[in-house]
C-alpha positions as CSV (number, residue, x, y, z in Angstrom):
1,M,-15.8,-17.9,8.5
2,K,-13.4,-16.6,6.4
3,K,-9.6,-15.4,8.0
4,Y,-8.2,-12.5,6.6
5,K,-4.5,-11.6,6.7
6,P,-2.0,-8.6,6.2
7,R,-0.2,-8.5,3.0
8,N,3.7,-8.5,3.0
9,G,5.1,-4.9,3.6
10,S,1.7,-4.3,5.6
11,R,1.8,-2.4,9.0
12,L,-1.5,-4.2,9.8
13,N,-1.0,-6.8,12.0
14,Q,-2.8,-10.3,12.2
15,E,-5.4,-9.9,14.8
16,Q,-6.2,-5.8,12.7
17,A,-6.1,-7.6,9.6
18,N,-8.3,-10.7,10.3
19,R,-11.0,-8.0,12.3
20,Y,-11.0,-5.0,9.5
21,G,-11.2,-8.0,6.7
22,Q,-14.2,-9.0,8.6
23,R,-16.0,-6.2,8.9
24,I,-15.6,-4.9,4.9
25,A,-16.5,-8.4,3.9
26,Q,-19.6,-7.7,6.0
27,L,-20.4,-4.6,4.2
28,I,-20.0,-5.5,1.4
29,G,-22.6,-8.2,2.4
30,D,-24.8,-9.6,-0.9
31,G,-24.4,-6.3,-2.7
32,G,-20.5,-7.7,-3.8
33,E,-19.3,-4.4,-3.4
34,V,-18.4,-1.5,-0.7
35,T,-16.9,2.1,-1.4
36,A,-14.4,3.6,0.8
37,E,-16.8,6.3,1.8
38,A,-19.6,3.8,3.4
39,I,-16.5,1.8,4.9
40,L,-15.6,5.5,6.6
41,N,-18.9,6.2,7.3
42,D,-19.4,2.5,9.3
43,A,-15.6,3.1,11.2
44,K,-17.3,6.9,12.6
45,S,-19.5,4.4,14.7
46,P,-17.0,4.1,17.9
47,K,-18.5,0.8,18.0
48,S,-17.6,-0.4,14.4
49,P,-14.5,-2.7,14.6
50,L,-12.9,-0.2,12.0
51,H,-13.1,2.6,14.4
52,D,-9.4,2.8,15.6
53,F,-8.3,2.3,12.4
54,F,-8.7,6.2,11.6
55,E,-7.4,9.1,13.4
56,W,-10.3,11.1,14.4
57,D,-9.0,14.1,15.7
58,D,-9.0,16.6,12.7
59,S,-6.0,18.4,13.2
60,E,-3.7,15.4,13.1
61,A,-5.8,13.8,10.3
62,A,-4.6,16.7,8.3
63,K,-1.2,16.6,9.2
64,K,-1.6,12.5,8.3
65,F,-3.3,13.6,4.9
66,R,-0.4,16.2,4.1
67,I,2.0,13.5,4.9
68,H,0.1,11.1,2.1
69,Q,0.0,13.7,-0.4
70,A,4.0,14.3,-0.3
71,R,4.1,10.5,-0.8
72,Y,1.5,10.9,-3.4
73,L,3.8,13.7,-4.6
74,A,7.4,11.6,-4.7
75,G,6.3,8.7,-5.8
76,N,4.4,10.3,-9.4
77,I,7.1,12.0,-10.8
78,A,8.7,10.4,-13.2
79,E,11.9,10.5,-15.9
80,V,12.6,9.4,-19.1
81,M,15.6,6.9,-18.9
82,I,17.1,5.2,-21.2
83,I,17.5,1.4,-20.8
84,E,19.4,-1.0,-23.5
85,G,19.3,1.6,-25.7
86,K,15.9,2.5,-25.4
87,Q,13.4,5.4,-24.0
88,S,11.6,4.5,-21.2
89,E,9.4,6.8,-18.3
90,Q,10.9,5.4,-14.9
91,R,9.2,6.5,-11.2
92,S,11.8,9.1,-10.5
93,F,11.6,8.4,-6.7
94,F,11.3,5.6,-4.5
95,N,10.5,5.2,-1.3
96,V,13.3,3.0,1.1
97,S,14.2,2.2,4.7
98,K,16.4,4.1,6.4
99,G,17.0,2.3,10.2
100,K,13.8,1.3,12.0
101,N,11.5,4.3,12.1
102,E,12.1,6.2,9.3
103,T,11.1,6.3,5.4
104,V,12.8,8.6,2.7
105,Y,12.7,9.2,-0.8
106,V,16.0,8.4,-3.3
107,T,16.8,8.6,-6.8
108,V,17.3,5.4,-9.1
109,Q,20.8,6.2,-9.2
110,K,21.4,6.2,-5.2
111,A,19.2,3.0,-5.4
112,I,21.1,1.1,-7.3
113,S,24.2,2.6,-5.6
114,N,22.8,1.4,-1.8
115,D,23.2,-2.3,-1.3
116,G,20.7,-2.5,1.6
117,Y,18.0,0.4,-0.6
118,K,18.6,-1.8,-3.9
119,Q,17.7,-4.8,-2.0
120,Q,14.7,-3.4,-0.4
121,L,13.7,-2.2,-3.9
122,L,14.4,-5.6,-5.8
123,D,12.4,-7.6,-2.7
124,R,9.6,-5.3,-3.2
125,L,9.3,-6.0,-6.5
126,I,9.7,-10.0,-6.4
127,R,6.3,-9.8,-3.6
128,H,5.0,-7.5,-6.3
129,L,5.3,-10.1,-8.9
130,Q,4.4,-12.7,-7.2
131,N,1.4,-11.6,-5.8
132,T,0.6,-10.0,-9.7
133,T,1.5,-13.5,-10.9
134,D,-1.0,-15.1,-8.6
135,V,-3.9,-12.5,-9.8
136,M,-3.1,-13.5,-12.6
137,K,-4.0,-17.4,-12.2
138,L,-7.1,-16.4,-10.4
139,F,-8.3,-14.7,-13.2
140,K,-7.4,-17.6,-15.5
141,E,-8.6,-20.3,-13.4
142,H,-12.7,-18.1,-13.4
143,V,-12.2,-17.0,-17.7
């Protein structure tokens, strides 16, 4: 049986990632694919290992979804910047941790000028590049 683990930076713990991963893999089955809607439909059953991941109180779920929308909004606005003399479209706002339980959005100028924020973004970029490199190697092996 395959073991699953949380990705770096995930809010899932080891046990949750493995339990949820096992169930999603089971839902994928021999067909090789599953939709997000099928995952949600499975999770509706209190007997599903996925059930506890979801918020079932509609008012609370609506609030969380609006927060998700706000994150999407802040993360999907760009501006044109000049980088090494060339125009480049880049994100306008970056999410960073401020303290243990607080996430805030800052401009790139603020991120660059704050050593803690800058380090968070560089660490995230390094993880992203490592993951991308690993996926590219995986694809290369199977071409």
